[in-house]
C-alpha positions as CSV (number, residue, x, y, z in Angstrom):
1,X,18.2,-76.4,5.0
2,X,21.8,-75.3,4.9
3,X,22.9,-72.3,2.8
4,X,24.8,-74.3,0.2
5,X,21.8,-76.6,-0.4
6,X,19.5,-73.5,-1.0
7,X,22.0,-71.8,-3.4
8,X,22.4,-75.3,-5.4
9,X,18.6,-75.6,-5.5
10,X,18.1,-72.1,-6.8
11,X,20.7,-72.6,-9.4
12,X,19.2,-75.8,-10.6
13,X,15.8,-74.1,-10.7
14,X,17.2,-71.1,-12.7
15,X,18.6,-73.4,-15.3
16,X,15.6,-75.4,-15.6
17,X,13.5,-72.1,-16.1
18,X,16.1,-70.8,-18.6
19,X,15.9,-74.0,-20.7
20,X,12.2,-74.0,-20.6
21,X,12.2,-70.3,-21.8
22,X,14.8,-70.8,-24.4
23,X,12.8,-73.8,-25.8
24,X,9.6,-71.8,-25.9
25,X,11.3,-68.8,-27.6
26,X,12.8,-71.2,-30.3
27,X,9.4,-72.9,-30.7
28,X,7.8,-69.6,-31.2
29,X,10.3,-68.5,-33.9
30,X,9.9,-71.8,-35.8
31,X,6.0,-71.7,-35.8
32,X,6.2,-68.1,-36.8
33,X,8.4,-69.1,-39.8
34,X,6.2,-71.9,-40.8
35,X,3.0,-69.9,-40.6
36,X,4.6,-67.1,-42.8
37,X,4.8,-69.8,-45.6
38,X,1.2,-71.2,-45.4
39,X,-1.0,-70.9,-48.5
40,X,-3.8,-68.3,-49.0
41,X,-6.8,-69.4,-46.8
42,X,-4.4,-70.1,-43.8
43,X,-1.8,-67.2,-44.3
44,X,-1.2,-64.5,-41.7
45,X,-3.2,-61.4,-42.8
46,X,-2.0,-57.9,-42.3
47,X,-4.2,-55.5,-40.6
48,X,-4.3,-51.9,-41.9
49,X,-3.2,-48.9,-39.8
50,X,-6.8,-47.5,-39.9
51,X,-8.1,-50.5,-38.2
52,X,-5.4,-50.5,-35.6
53,X,-4.3,-46.9,-34.9
54,X,-2.5,-48.0,-31.7
55,X,0.0,-50.0,-33.8
56,X,1.3,-46.9,-35.6
């Protein structure tokens, strides 16, 4: 495989991975925003610092 083809393949692969990563990141923030607004039985619960001392 010539060097130019290898470089072109790397660039295409990098762009594809970057697009996938960006889509996953956006999807994460959308899902997080939606789950913050859910009613009481489905809401995100906050865990106290006494239960999780490593999160201080």
